[in-house]
C-alpha positions in Angstrom: 176.6 146.3 80.4 175.5 143.9 83.2 174.3 145.6 86.3 172.7 144.1 89.4 169.5 142.5 88.5 169.7 142.8 84.8 171.1 140.7 82.0 171.8 140.6 78.3 170.1 137.2 78.3 166.2 136.8 77.7 164.4 137.0 81.0 163.4 133.5 82.0 165.6 131.6 79.6 169.3 131.5 79.8 171.7 131.5 76.9 175.3 132.2 76.0 175.9 135.9 75.4 178.9 137.9 74.1 180.1 140.0 76.9 183.1 141.6 75.2 184.0 141.4 71.6 187.6 140.1 70.9 188.4 143.4 69.2 189.0 144.8 72.6 192.1 142.6 72.8 194.4 143.3 75.8 192.0 145.7 77.3 189.3 143.0 77.9 190.4 142.2 81.4 190.4 146.0 82.3 186.9 146.4 80.7 185.6 143.5 82.8 187.0 145.0 86.0 185.7 148.5 85.3 182.5 148.0 83.4 180.8 145.1 85.2 179.2 146.0 88.4 181.0 144.3 91.3 177.7 143.4 92.9 177.0 140.6 90.3 180.6 139.2 90.5 181.7 136.5 93.0 184.3 133.8 93.1 187.3 136.2 92.7 189.1 138.7 94.9 188.3 142.3 94.9 192.0 143.2 94.9 192.3 141.1 91.6 189.6 143.1 90.0 191.4 146.3 91.2 194.6 145.0 89.7 193.0 144.3 86.3 191.3 147.7 86.4 194.8 149.3 86.1 195.1 147.8 82.7 198.0 146.0 80.9 201.6 146.9 81.3 203.0 150.3 80.5 204.5 153.3 82.2 203.4 154.1 85.7 201.2 157.1 86.1 202.5 159.8 88.4 200.3 158.7 91.3 200.9 154.9 90.7 203.2 152.5 92.4 204.0 148.9 91.5 201.6 146.3 93.0 203.1 143.9 95.5 205.6 141.5 93.9 205.8 143.4 90.6 209.0 144.2 89.0 207.2 146.0 86.1 203.7 147.4 85.7 201.1 144.8 84.8 203.5 141.9 85.3 200.7 139.6 86.5 197.9 141.0 84.4 197.3 137.8 82.3 197.8 135.4 85.2 195.2 137.3 87.2 192.8 137.4 84.2 193.1 133.6 83.7 192.2 133.2 87.4 189.1 135.4 86.8 188.1 133.4 83.8 188.5 130.1 85.7 186.6 131.2 88.9 184.4 134.2 88.3 180.6 133.7 88.7 178.2 136.3 87.4 174.8 136.3 88.9 171.7 138.0 87.6 167.9 137.4 88.0 168.0 134.6 85.4 170.8 132.6 87.3 174.5 132.1 87.4 176.9 132.4 84.5 180.6 131.5 84.0 183.1 133.1 81.7 184.7 131.6 78.5 187.1 133.3 76.2 188.0 132.2 72.7 188.7 135.6 71.1 185.3 137.0 72.3 184.4 136.7 76.0 181.2 134.8 76.6 178.8 134.6 79.4 177.8 130.9 79.7 175.1 129.5 82.0 177.1 127.9 84.8 175.8 124.3 84.3 176.1 124.3 80.5 178.6 121.9 79.0 181.0 122.0 76.1 180.0 120.0 73.0 183.0 119.0 70.8 180.7 118.1 67.9 179.3 121.5 67.6 182.2 123.3 69.2 179.8 125.3 71.4 178.2 125.2 74.9 174.8 123.6 75.3 172.4 122.9 78.3 172.8 119.6 80.1 170.2 116.9 80.0 167.4 117.4 82.5 163.8 116.6 83.3 162.8 118.7 80.3 165.6 118.0 77.8 166.9 114.7 76.6 169.4 113.6 74.0 169.6 110.2 72.2 171.7 108.5 69.6 169.2 107.2 67.0 169.3 106.0 63.4 169.8 108.9 61.0 167.1 107.9 58.7 164.5 108.2 61.5 164.8 112.0 61.2 162.0 112.6 58.7 159.6 110.4 60.7 160.4 112.0 64.0 160.6 115.7 62.8 158.0 115.6 60.0 155.9 112.5 60.5 157.0 111.2 57.1 157.5 107.5 57.3 157.9 106.9 53.6 161.6 106.1 54.0 161.0 103.4 56.7 160.6 99.7 56.4 157.4 98.0 57.3 156.9 98.0 61.0 159.6 100.6 61.8 157.1 103.4 62.3 155.5 101.3 65.0 159.0 100.6 66.4 159.7 104.4 66.7 156.5 105.1 68.5 156.9 102.1 70.9 160.5 103.3 71.7 159.4 106.9 72.3 156.6 105.5 74.5 159.2 103.5 76.5 161.2 106.7 77.0 158.1 108.5 78.0 158.8 111.3 75.3 155.8 110.8 73.0 154.5 114.3 73.9 158.0 115.8 73.7 159.1 118.0 70.8 162.2 117.1 68.7 164.2 120.3 68.4 167.6 119.4 67.0 169.4 116.7 65.1 173.2 116.5 64.7 175.5 115.4 61.9 175.4 111.7 61.1 178.2 109.3 61.9 178.6 105.5 62.0 177.9 103.5 65.2 177.7 99.8 65.8 174.5 100.3 67.9 172.3 103.1 69.2 169.9 104.0 72.1 166.9 102.3 70.3 168.4 99.3 68.5 171.5 97.0 68.4 171.9 97.5 64.7 174.9 99.2 63.2 174.6 102.1 60.8 174.6 105.9 60.5 173.2 107.6 63.6 172.6 111.2 64.8 172.2 112.8 68.1 168.5 113.9 68.6 167.4 116.5 71.1 163.9 116.4 72.6 162.4 119.1 74.8 159.3 118.6 76.9 156.3 120.5 75.6 155.7 123.5 77.7 159.3 123.9 78.7 161.2 126.8 77.3 163.5 125.9 74.5 167.2 126.7 75.5 168.8 129.4 73.4 172.3 129.6 72.1 173.9 132.7 70.7 177.3 132.5 69.0 
């Protein structure tokens, strides 16, 4: 499990990583508090981690007493865990991560954003990654250099548009599902479009793990 200076992510490239499988159920908060080294956790109180380390509700052990404010053991277990999910920052040599739970608990690079279309986290746009809404039928030309499905002059239009965006030497890496739009980032014509992702050549391609 994560220790100071190490990570489940590839060195030099951040990605989402499963930290705890959902099969651990109610014991996930306890596992987080007891199995992740405290040195890599920030943004939450040490006493909250100590509280989670006791585990979910149940009978008091012989040497245990109720925590302050409790009427039953583990009364605030899930409230404390939600606070940890909302505020914890996990830091390793690749960078900072946040937590996300939807069954499994994921480590997510702290600046990654949620995408409704793919129902997953993804890296934000940057100097080395850009996304555009473009005509769906441009995909073969952009990804494969196949302009057989284009009208006369459209191949030149694509090249000129890419030049205007300064991405002629960038690599197209992803194209999303098509949908209708009245315009797009390259033309004012309505029709089916897709979201295209371009990565600058020489930049590490972001990785995503379910």
